[in-house]
C-alpha positions in Angstrom: 7.9 19.9 -7.6 5.9 16.6 -7.8 3.6 15.9 -5.0 2.7 12.3 -3.6 -0.3 11.3 -2.0 -0.8 7.5 -0.9 -3.1 5.8 -3.0 -2.7 2.1 -1.4 -1.4 -0.6 0.2 -1.0 -4.2 -1.4 -2.3 -7.1 1.3 -1.7 -10.6 -0.5 -3.8 -13.4 0.4 -4.8 -16.5 -0.8 -8.5 -15.4 -1.0 -9.3 -12.7 -1.7 -13.7 -12.6 -1.7 -13.0 -13.9 1.8 -10.7 -11.4 3.2 -13.3 -8.2 1.7 -16.2 -10.4 3.6 -14.1 -10.1 6.9 -14.1 -6.2 6.4 -17.8 -6.3 5.8 -18.4 -8.0 8.7 -17.0 -4.6 10.6 -19.3 -2.6 9.2 -16.4 -1.3 5.9 -17.2 -0.6 2.6 -15.4 -3.5 1.2 -16.2 -4.1 -2.8 -15.0 -6.8 -5.5 -12.7 -4.4 -7.3 -11.8 -7.0 -10.3 -9.5 -9.1 -12.5 -6.3 -8.6 -13.8 -6.5 -11.0 -17.1 -2.8 -10.7 -18.0 -1.3 -11.1 -14.6 -3.3 -14.2 -13.6 -4.4 -12.1 -10.9 -7.8 -10.6 -8.8 -9.1 -8.2 -6.3 -10.5 -7.0 -4.0 -11.1 -3.5 -2.0 -11.3 -1.9 0.3 -11.1 2.4 0.0 -10.8 5.1 2.4 -12.2 7.8 0.0 -9.4 7.8 -2.6 -6.7 5.9 -0.3 -7.5 1.6 -0.3 -6.4 -1.5 0.8 -6.1 -4.0 -1.9 -6.4 -7.4 -1.4 -4.7 -9.8 -3.9 -4.9 -12.8 -5.3 -3.6 -15.6 -7.6 -6.6 -17.2 -9.8 -3.9 -18.6 -13.0 -0.5 -19.1 -11.4 0.8 -20.9 -14.4 0.2 -17.2 -16.0 1.4 -15.4 -12.4 4.4 -17.3 -12.7 5.2 -16.3 -16.3 4.6 -12.9 -15.8 7.2 -13.0 -13.0 9.7 -13.6 -15.2 9.2 -11.3 -18.2 9.2 -8.6 -15.8 11.8 -6.5 -13.3 12.4 -7.6 -9.7 10.8 -3.9 -9.3 7.9 -5.2 -9.6 4.7 -6.0 -6.6 4.9 -9.5 -8.8 8.2 -10.2 -8.0 7.8 -9.4 -4.4 4.9 -11.4 -3.4 7.3 -14.3 -5.3 9.6 -13.4 -3.1 8.2 -13.4 -0.3 7.1 -17.0 -0.8 3.9 -16.3 -1.7 3.4 -15.9 1.7 0.5 -13.8 3.0 0.6 -10.3 4.5 1.0 -6.8 3.1 3.4 -6.1 0.8 3.5 -3.1 -1.2 3.3 0.5 -0.9 2.0 2.8 -4.0 1.5 6.9 -4.0 -0.1 8.6 -6.4 0.9 11.5 -8.6 0.8 12.8 -12.1 3.2 12.7 -14.7 4.8 9.7 -14.6 7.7 10.2 -18.0 9.0 13.6 -15.8 9.1 11.4 -12.6 10.8 8.2 -13.9 13.6 11.1 -15.4 13.7 12.2 -12.1 14.8 8.8 -10.5 17.7 8.1 -13.5 19.6 11.6 -12.4 19.4 10.1 -8.6 20.7 6.9 -9.6 17.7 5.1 -9.6 17.0 2.2 -11.5 13.8 2.7 -13.3 11.2 0.3 -15.3 8.7 2.3 -17.1 5.5 3.7 -17.1 3.6 0.8 -18.1 0.4 1.1 -18.8 -2.2 -1.5 -17.3 -5.9 -2.4 -17.1 -8.4 -4.7 -15.0 -11.9 -5.3 -16.6 -14.2 -4.5 -13.1 -17.6 -7.0 -12.3 -20.0 -4.7 -14.6 -17.3 -5.6 -17.7 -16.0 -1.6 -18.4 -12.2 -1.3 -18.1 -10.5 0.8 -16.0 -6.9 2.0 -17.4 -3.9 3.3 -15.2 -0.1 3.5 -15.6 2.7 2.5 -13.1 6.3 3.5 -12.6 9.0 1.2 -10.8 11.8 2.2 -9.1 15.5 0.4 -7.7 17.6 1.5 -4.8 20.9 -0.5 -4.4 21.1 0.9 -1.2 17.9 0.0 -0.2 17.2 -3.9 1.4 13.7 -2.5 1.6 11.1 -2.7 -2.3 10.5 1.1 -2.7 7.2 2.3 -3.1 5.5 2.2 -6.8 3.8 5.5 -8.3 0.5 5.0 -10.0 -1.4 8.4 -12.5 -4.9 7.0 -13.0 -5.1 9.7 -15.8 -7.5 11.4 -13.6 -7.4 14.5 -11.0 -8.9 13.1 -7.9 -12.3 14.9 -7.8 -12.7 12.5 -11.3 -11.4 9.6 -9.4 -13.8 10.6 -6.8 -17.2 10.4 -8.9 -16.6 7.4 -10.6 -15.3 5.6 -7.8 -18.8 6.5 -5.7 -20.4 6.0 -8.8 -19.4 2.3 -9.6 -19.8 2.3 -6.1 -16.3 1.4 -5.2 -16.6 4.5 -2.1 -20.2 4.6 -0.8 -21.9 7.4 -2.5 -23.3 7.9 1.1 -19.5 7.8 2.6 -19.6 10.7 5.7 -15.8 9.7 6.3 -16.3 7.7 9.3 -13.4 6.4 8.8 -9.8 7.3 7.3 -6.5 5.4 5.8 -3.8 7.0 9.2 -0.9 5.1 8.5 1.0 2.5 8.1 3.3 0.9 10.2 6.7 -0.4 8.6 9.8 -2.6 10.2 13.3 -1.6 9.3 16.4 -1.9 10.2 18.4 1.2 10.5 15.8 4.0 11.2 18.1 6.9 10.7 18.6 5.5 7.3 15.5 5.0 5.9 13.7 7.8 6.7 16.7 10.3 5.6 16.3 8.5 2.5 12.9 8.2 1.8 12.4 12.1 3.0 15.5 13.4 0.7 13.8 11.0 -3.0 10.1 12.1 -1.8 10.1 14.7 -0.5 7.9 14.0 2.7 8.3 15.9 5.8 9.6 13.9 9.1 8.0 14.0 12.2 10.1 13.7 15.6 11.6 10.1 16.6 9.8 8.5 20.0 10.0 5.2 22.1 7.2 2.6 21.3 7.4 0.5 24.3 5.0 -2.1 23.1 7.6 -2.7 20.1 10.9 -1.9 22.0 11.4 0.3 19.0 12.2 4.1 18.0 9.6 5.1 15.6 9.2 8.0 12.9 6.3 9.7 10.8 7.0 10.8 7.3 4.1 13.1 6.8 2.0 11.6 3.6 -1.4 13.3 2.4 -4.1 10.3 2.1 -2.0 8.2 4.8 1.3 8.9 6.8 4.0 6.8 7.0 5.5 5.1 10.3 9.1 3.8 10.5 9.8 1.4 13.2 14.0 0.2 14.4 13.9 -2.3 16.9 15.9 -1.4 20.1 16.6 -4.7 21.1 14.7 -7.8 21.4 10.8 -7.5 21.1 8.4 -7.4 19.1 9.9 -4.8 16.2 13.0 -7.7 15.8 10.6 -10.9 15.6 8.8 -9.0 12.8 12.2 -8.3 10.5 13.4 -11.5 11.1 9.9 -13.0 10.5 9.6 -11.1 7.4 12.3 -8.5 6.6 11.9 -5.2 6.2 8.3 -4.8 5.4 5.2 -2.9 5.9 3.3 -5.0 8.5 0.4 -2.6 9.8 -2.7 -0.4 8.8 -3.9 2.1 11.2 -7.5 2.9 9.7 -9.5 5.3 12.3 -12.6 5.1 12.7 -15.7 5.4 15.1 -17.7 2.4 15.3 -14.3 0.0 15.6 -11.7 0.2 19.2 -9.5 -3.1 18.7 -6.6 -4.8 17.1 -6.8 -7.6 14.6 -4.5 -9.7 12.8 -6.9 -10.9 9.5 -5.5 -13.4 6.6 -2.2 -12.1 8.1 -1.9 -8.4 7.9 -1.9 -6.7 11.5 -5.1 -3.9 11.6 -5.2 -1.4 14.6 -8.9 0.4 14.2 -9.0 3.1 16.6 -11.6 6.1 17.2 -10.3 9.3 15.9 -9.4 11.9 18.4 -12.3 13.9 17.6 -15.3 11.0 16.4 -14.6 11.0 13.1 -11.9 9.5 10.5 
């Protein structure tokens, strides 16, 4: 059985360097990622062990739009264009191994599959980072499904490499962690059942969130859980759906130092203290 871990969420922003600085001002370890020279984009990153937020920006709009025309609609770049280059959360990536086998499994389930696609970017020190991606499409889903990434390393090998390049602080004590991502959906029962079936994730109990006026249910995912919220009627959850449709809309980070909610470049972030004081 394929095992998935939360890998990262894409937060599309106009200036990834400014977003990095905003996280650094909060005392978090945010760093320069690098340039995707063949896609016309660049990124900065904020890691919580192997789970991270990718702040993605465009540096060559003409090249970016050319790439969109050549790629399938299932690519994260196409999602950004579909959202009319509006800052905010875009797509979630799940980490796993054996993308060829996974592709065959998804095709057997009737999904449209693109990949695996080999990709790379240049780090600030000039070294090249390589990985592979797999994209899937589900005609039954209005919301873009996760895409899948294989770093061609074990988690421990990747952790050591990230520390070597100071993407993860060598002194990281695990004080902060990515707790969960909340996703606005129209039909809670159908969406959670579909994602649980496709990705083999266990479901939590449904509960009422009075602040959102929504029903909420969790899917457990190592590295960062997924919370799905569907509106009961008029309220914040309904407003979120009207504004951007079915998309991730909040990232919750557990930290011993920060306890507040902030909107950073149209991304909703909740920083809260873990129950045991650590993430």
